[in-house]
C-alpha positions as CSV (number, residue, x, y, z in Angstrom):
1,Q,-1.0,-11.6,16.4
2,V,-2.1,-9.0,13.9
3,Q,-0.1,-8.9,10.6
4,L,-0.2,-6.6,7.7
5,V,0.6,-8.2,4.4
6,E,2.1,-6.1,1.7
7,S,2.7,-7.1,-2.0
8,G,3.1,-5.5,-5.2
9,G,6.7,-4.1,-5.1
10,G,9.0,-4.5,-8.1
11,L,11.3,-3.0,-10.6
12,V,9.8,-0.5,-13.1
13,Q,11.0,2.3,-15.4
14,A,10.7,6.0,-14.8
15,G,7.0,7.0,-15.8
16,E,5.5,3.7,-15.2
17,S,3.0,2.6,-12.6
18,L,2.7,0.1,-9.6
19,R,0.0,-0.9,-7.3
20,L,0.9,-2.0,-3.8
21,S,-1.5,-3.8,-1.6
22,C,-1.9,-4.2,2.2
23,A,-4.1,-6.8,4.0
24,P,-4.6,-6.6,7.6
25,S,-5.1,-9.8,9.3
26,E,-7.8,-8.5,11.6
27,R,-10.7,-5.9,10.9
28,I,-9.6,-3.5,13.6
29,F,-8.1,-0.7,12.3
30,H,-9.4,3.1,12.1
31,A,-6.6,4.1,9.6
32,L,-3.9,2.8,7.2
33,A,-0.9,4.5,5.6
34,W,2.2,3.9,3.5
35,F,5.5,5.1,4.6
36,R,8.8,4.8,2.5
37,Q,12.7,4.8,3.4
38,A,15.3,5.2,0.8
39,P,18.7,3.9,1.3
40,G,20.5,6.4,3.9
41,K,17.4,8.2,4.5
42,E,14.9,8.6,7.4
43,R,11.4,6.7,6.8
44,E,8.8,9.2,5.8
45,F,5.2,9.3,5.2
46,V,3.6,8.9,1.8
47,A,-0.2,8.5,2.2
48,A,-2.8,7.5,4.7
49,I,-6.6,6.7,4.5
50,T,-9.2,6.4,7.3
51,W,-11.1,3.2,6.9
52,S,-14.7,4.2,7.5
53,A,-14.8,7.6,5.7
54,G,-12.0,6.9,3.1
55,T,-10.6,10.3,4.0
56,T,-7.2,10.6,2.3
57,Y,-3.8,12.4,3.0
58,Y,-0.8,12.8,1.0
59,S,2.8,13.8,1.0
60,D,3.6,16.9,-1.1
61,S,6.2,14.9,-3.0
62,V,3.6,12.3,-4.2
63,K,0.4,14.3,-4.3
64,G,-1.3,14.0,-7.9
65,R,0.9,10.9,-8.8
66,F,0.0,8.4,-5.7
67,F,-3.7,7.4,-4.8
68,I,-4.3,5.6,-1.7
69,S,-7.7,3.7,-1.6
70,R,-9.3,0.8,0.3
71,D,-11.7,-2.2,-0.5
72,D,-14.0,-2.9,2.5
73,A,-15.0,-6.2,1.2
74,K,-11.5,-7.4,0.9
75,Y,-10.5,-5.5,3.9
76,T,-7.2,-4.4,1.8
77,A,-5.8,-1.0,1.2
78,Y,-3.8,0.0,-2.1
79,L,-1.3,2.6,-3.1
80,Q,-1.5,3.2,-6.7
81,M,1.6,4.5,-7.7
82,D,1.6,6.7,-11.4
83,S,4.6,8.4,-13.1
84,L,7.2,7.0,-11.1
85,K,10.5,8.7,-10.6
86,P,14.0,7.4,-9.7
87,E,13.7,9.4,-6.4
88,D,10.5,7.2,-5.6
89,T,13.0,4.0,-5.1
90,A,12.6,3.0,-1.4
91,V,11.3,0.4,0.7
92,Y,7.6,0.9,1.1
93,Y,5.8,-0.1,4.5
94,C,2.1,-0.6,5.4
95,A,1.1,0.9,8.9
96,A,-2.1,0.8,10.7
97,D,-3.6,2.2,13.7
98,R,-6.5,1.5,15.9
99,R,-6.7,5.0,17.8
100,P,-8.6,7.7,16.0
101,Y,-7.7,10.7,18.5
102,Y,-4.1,9.7,18.8
103,W,-3.8,9.0,15.3
104,M,-5.3,12.5,14.2
105,T,-2.7,14.2,15.8
106,N,0.2,12.1,14.4
107,I,-1.1,11.1,10.8
108,Y,2.2,12.1,9.4
109,R,4.6,10.4,12.0
110,D,5.9,7.1,12.5
111,I,4.5,7.1,16.4
112,G,0.8,7.4,14.9
113,Y,1.0,3.9,13.9
114,E,0.9,0.7,15.9
115,Y,1.4,-1.9,13.6
116,W,3.8,-2.2,10.6
117,G,4.3,-4.4,7.6
118,Q,7.7,-6.1,6.6
119,G,8.1,-3.7,3.6
120,T,8.3,-4.3,-0.1
121,Q,10.9,-3.1,-2.5
122,V,10.1,-0.4,-5.0
123,T,12.7,0.5,-7.6
124,V,12.3,2.9,-10.3
125,S,15.0,3.0,-12.8
126,S,15.8,6.3,-15.1
């Protein structure tokens, strides 16, 4: 069974940085993404990257502060989060998809991703 192994969450103060990692157990995905869900809110898109071309996509709320990247040798995706704010506090989920054409029409939506990680907590104190 394919798994997405996440790591890197934690507790930081506002203005600090964290880096999340997502390592799929199989090399089969066209794209990987990060979503987040804060208490009492719906899960929302954060960032995505295509594996072969490295094309990136960001939500407006994190653009310029968060950076998604991938390491092909390690088959691992990263989310570098800088200038963190208390409103970034959430459980962050790695998601991945194998379907290029379907994914392109659903980049920013949950349904665009077949596989999900367990989530990692990010807490930003003020």
